[in-house]
Structure formats: C-alpha cells, structure tokens
N, C-alpha and C positions, 0 to 999 in steps of 0.2 A: 505497500500500500508504500497525527503525531502531535500530541498536545499534552501539556501539563496542567491545563485548566479544566474546569467543568465545562464541557461542550455538550449541548443538547441535554439528554436525560441521563448521561453517564458521568458520574463524578469520579475523577482519577485522583486518589489521595493515598498512594502507596507509601510504605515505610522504607526508607533507604538507610540501611545500617543502623536501624533503631531510631531514626529521626524521621518524623512525618514530613514529607516533602511534596505535597500536592502542587503548590504553585512554584516550587523552586527546584532547579537542577544546578549543581555546581555552584550553589550559593547565590545564584542570580534569579531574582523574581521575574517570572514570565507574565507580562501584562496581557490582559484579554485582547488588546489591540496590537497586532503584530503583522509582519509581512516579510517578503523576500522573493527570490526567483531562482529556479534551478535550470541549468542549461543541459544537464545530462544526469543519469542516475548517480554519478559519483561527484558531480560538480554542482554543489549546492550553495555557493556563496558569492557568485560573480555578478556584478552589476550589469545592467543592460548596456549594449554597445550599439552605436550608430543609430540611436533612436531615442525613445523616452527613457530618461534616467530613472534610477531606483526611487529617488525622492519624488519625481514627477508622477510615476505610475503607481505610487504607494496606495492610492485610494481606489484603484481599478479592481484589484482582486487581492485576496488574502495570501500573501507571498510566503514561501517556505523558508528561504535562507535567513531572512531577518528573524523569523520565529526561532530557527535553530540557534542563532546567535544569542537571542534573549534567553533561550532555554538553557544553553550550555555555557554561556558567558564568553563566547568567542566565535570566530569564524569556524564553521563546522562542515566537514566533508565526509563523504562515504568512501570507505576502502573496500573494494570488492574482493570477496573470498569465495572459493569454490568448495561446496560441501561434498562433492563426489556423488551426489544423488542424481537420479534420472526423473522421468515423468511417466504417468500411466498412459500417455499417448505415444510413448516411445518404446516402452518395454513389452508391449503387446497386451497389457491389461485392458486397455480400451482399443488401441490401434498401434501401429508402428509408424515412425517417421515424423511424429510431432503434429502440433496444430498447423493449419495451412500457412500461417504467417511466420512461423518460428523457424529460424535457420539452425544450422548444425551447432551453433554456439549457445543455443537455448535463449536467444534474445538478450544476451548479456551485453554490457557496455564495452567500449574499447579497453577500459582499464582492467576488465576482467579476463582479457584474452591471454595475459602473460602469467606464466608460472602456475598453470593449472595442475592440480593433482598433488601439490605439496601439503604438508601438515598445515593446520590453520595458523599456528604461530609463525611458521616460516613464510607463509603467504603474506601475512600482515607485515612482517619485518622487511620483506622484499619490496612491497608496494608503498608503504607509508612514507619513507624518506622522500621519494619523488613527488608524492602528493603534497607533502608539507612544503617542499622547496618551490614547487611550481605555483601553488595557490596561496601560500602563506597561511595554511590551515593551522588552527590551534587545537581543535578537538576533532575526534574521529569516531565514526560509527562503522562497525563491521557489517557489510552488506552482503548477505547470502542471496545472490541475485539469480544466477542462471538455473534453469530447470525448476524443479519443485522441491523446495528446501524444508518441507515437513513430511516428505514421502519416505518415511522410515519409522522405526519403532522409537518410542520416547527415550529409551536408554541411549541410543546412538545420538539422538538429537541433543540430549543433555550434555553429552561428551563434547560435541563440536561447538555448541553454543557456549558452554562453560569455558572451553579453551580460548575462544575469542574474547569473552568477558574478562578473563584472567590477564589479558595483555595490558600492561600499564598505560598504554596510550589509547585504549578503546573505552569510549564513554557509553556505549550502548550498542544495540543490535537492530538491524532492519532485515526482515526475513521474507523473501518472495515465495509465494505458494499459490495453489489453486483452491477453490472452495470445496472441492470434493476430496481434499487430502488433509482434513482437519478432524481426526478422530478425537474422542473425548480425552484420551490420555495426553495427546499433544496440546490441546487447549489448556488442560490443567498445568502442564509444564510451562507453557507460555505465561500464564497468569502467575505462577510461582516465581518465575524469573523477573517478571514485571513488578513484583513486590519489592525488589531490591535494585533493579536496573531499569534503564530506559529500553523498552522493547517496542518496535514498530513492526506490524504485520502488513506487508504489501500484498494485497489480495487481488489476484488477476481475475476480475469478473469479466472484463472485456465487453460484455453486452448482457442485457436481460432478455433480449428478443430471440425467440426460438429459431427463426430463419437464419439469423446471423450466427448464432452459436453452432448451428448445424453446418453452415457454410465454412466456419472456422475449424470444424471437426473438433470441438472442445470436449465432447463426450459427457457433458452434463447440461442440465437445463437451467433456466433462470431461477426456478424455485430452489435449486441446490445452493445458489449464491445467497438467496434470501435466508435460507436456513443457517448457512455459515455466518452471515452477518448478525443474525439474531443471537446465535450462540456466543459469538465474540462479545456482543453488547451485554448479554446477561451473565455469562460465565467467566469472561476475561475482561472486566471493565478497566483494568489498569494497562492493558495492551492497547497501543495506539494504532488502530486499523486505518490503513490507507488503501482505497479502492482504485484499481486501474481500469480504464476504459479505452477502447479503440473505436474511433468513428471513421466512417468512409467506406464500409462494406456496401456493395450494391444492394444487399438485402436489408439494410437499415431503413427503418421507417422515418418519415419526415420529422417526427417528434422524439426520436430516440434519445438525443441529448437532454432535452427537457425532462423526459420521463425518468432517465437515469438520475439526474440531479435531484428530482423530487423524492426518489427512493432513498438517496443518500441522506437527505434531510431527516428521514424517519428512522434510519438505522443507527444514528449516533456515531458515524465514522468521524475520525479526526482529520482525515485528509483525502485528497483525490489526486490522481495522476492521469493526464490525457495523452493519447497518442493518435496520430493519423494512421490509417492503414497504409502500409508500405509493401510493395512487391519487391522482394529480394531474391537474388539468385540462390539456387540450391534449396528452395522451399517448394512446398506443394502449390502455394499460391502462384509461384512463377510458372509452374507447369500448366496450371489452369489458365493463366493469362496468355501464355503462348498458344494454347489450344483454341481458346475463344476469348479474345480480349474483352474485358468488362470496363465499365466507366470508372475513372479515377478522379478523385476530387481535385479541383484547382485549389490554389492557395486561398482564394477568397471564399470558395465553397466550404473549405475546412474551417476558416475563420468564423464563418456564420454559425457553424455547429458548435465551435468552442464558446462563442459568445452566448448562444442559446443556453448552453449548459451553465455557464457562469451566472447568467441573470436569474436562473432558477435555483441556484445553490445558496444555502445559508452562508452569510458572511463570516461566521466563526469557523468554518471548515477551511483548512489551508489547501492551497493548490501547489502541489510539488512540481508539476510540469504542465505547460499548455500544449506543447507539441514536441515531437521527437525529431532527432537528426540521425540520418543513416551513419552508423559508425564506420562502415566501409563503403565509400562512395562508389568504388568500382563494382560493387555487388548490388547497387541500387538499380532497379529497373524502372520503377515509378512510385510516386510522382517525383519529377525532377527537382522540385523545390525542397525536397527533403534532404538535399545535400548540405544545406546550411541551417544553422539554428536561428541566427539573428534576423534574417529577412522575414521569414514567416512570423516569428515572434513579434517583431515590431509592427508588422502589418495588422496583427490582431489588436495590439494596443492602440494603433492609430485609428482603426475603425471604432473601437470602444470610445475613444476620446471624442471623435467626430459626432457620435450619436448620444453622448452623455451616458454611456452604458457603464455598468459596474456590477460586481458580484452581488446578487441578492436583489437587484432592482425590481425584477418581475414579482418578487414576494412582498414588495412594499417597504423594504429596508431603506433607510437613508444612507447616502454615501458617507463613508468615514473620512 
C-alpha cells in the first residue's frame, strides 16, 4: 500500500518500546495536516521539478514525502529488499506467468533489481549507502516490494521481517502483497509487529471491477479485496494499509476511479498509490497487445482519471504516487509518456490548478 494519526474510524495508538506513540515516531509529532510526493517506490522525498513546486502544490493533494518527514523526523526513503517469495499467479496455484501487466521482475522498482537473493541484512547494507548518498536520506524503510511478500507461513515471514527491523538504520517496514494472501496468522503477525514498529501494508487491489480483474488475470474478485481491507481495518488497526490501483485497462468503467476512491473512504486505509496501465515487454499484456492492439490512455486521459479519483478521496488519506514511470525505458511498449515521471506528473497538477481541483473537492471538503 501510512499514518500515525487517527484517520477515519481507525485509531492507531501502538506502544513503541513501552511508550505510547500514536501521534509520534522518532520523537516528532505528526500533524493531521501533512503532504509530500513520491517519484518512485523507493524515492519518497524529492520535490517537484520543472513545474509546480512542493510548496505551491501542497494544497492539491495529501502528499506522502512530507508526511514521512513529519512522521520520522527527517527525509525518509525506501530501501528495496527481496524476500525470495513468489506469487500464486506464478507458481501454478492460480496460473503461471504472473498477472498480465507484471514483468519477470515482479513489478519491482529499479532499485530492487540489484543484489537479489542475498540475506536481508546484506541487501540493506549493499543498497543503503547509495540511497543515502544520492538522496540525502536520513531515515529508511525496508520495502519488500517484488512479488507477494506475505505468501509464506508466518514463521518465515517473522524471520525476514525481524531481520530487516533489527538493522540499525531501518525505521520500519513496507510490505507489498495481494488481498488473497493474507491468512489470519499473517494478519496477526503484522499487527504484533505494528505494536512496536512502523508497518505499512501495500495492498495490490488494482481494481474492484470484475472485467478488469479478469483481464489482468488476478485470480481473485473485488469482494476478496473488500474482505482483506475489512480484516486489516478490524484486526490490524495499527498497520498502515496503502491500496494500489491501476487505471487504463480497456475494461475499466467510466467511473472506476471515483468508485474506487469512495470505497477507500469507507475502509479506513491510510494511503493510496496510483499507476497507469503500462504495456511492457516480456509480459502477457505485451503478447495481447501485439495480437490485437487495444486502446491506450493518452497522458490527458490518464490525468482525468487521476483527478476523478483524487476529488472523491478523503483529504486525510495520503497519496504515495499519482502515476508510474517505466523503470526500463527500452522495455516500454506503451504509453510512450510513461518514460518520464515529471511531465505527466506536472500535467496532472497543472490541470488541477486550472480547474481549482483538489483532493476531496467532490465530497465537499474545503481546500487546505
């Protein structure tokens, strides 16, 4: 899928080392009003370039990087680690070859491509210095990103999560997974860890709509996602759930973004992450596109969907990402505008400014 405040109906007030720390992490009080922007899954503290500055677009939507800075007391970045796990759409449980949009890297970021397969501590040690030097990061979150990082028994997960948390430079966890891979034992483990550490669950919902889920070969339906979200809200209230969505499938309804946002408002998630649908080489989607080309969203068409989503999203829910960038440009088939981050990002912000748009506007909230 991240908050230390009471958001919606879920109050997060875990005890950290015997000290109640609901509004604070690292000794820094997190204000209910916060923001920031992320350029990639590992890049969560960089200001906007070539367009609206961070101070100027502060009121357009609830930014992630500023929230992290206020939460952890400094510029915070994710360090990608590999769990060694697979997915039920790759090991034959559901199918083989992955979801249609997923490449051989498991949709991981550029920073997760290096040093795969090492022990967790070794991976962190190898990646952290470069991240600190390049971005001036002060705090780090271990990000279990590729594939399905709850797809194992709770004992193994306790081992790998615990090893990451034991690293002296790691301030918390972000764990990417699917809604159909959250058995009760894993939810209990996540809640246990979240009582002492910062834990974010990045939940790949992608869509609630049956035609799109089938087209992506997800292997689960929308109700499965709703059940997972409900369980996390009720049984793991200290885990910060961040829901991921992909917009742009030709099967999407015209109101898919609005409908998804309204559901997020009801389920008490702390954050959301948005992606445009990309056709990448070495994916099932690429095979489908070559066999029978389907419509691909233009930059403005995607911007319309992102804005529709934001206007119907409660303003207390942070937005980790508005759109994605292809990590390997040579492998991008479509849309071509996915080769860059800042051009589509600034286009979304420009349209919002021109219209007087902002997060929560359609719900009647005032602009902050």
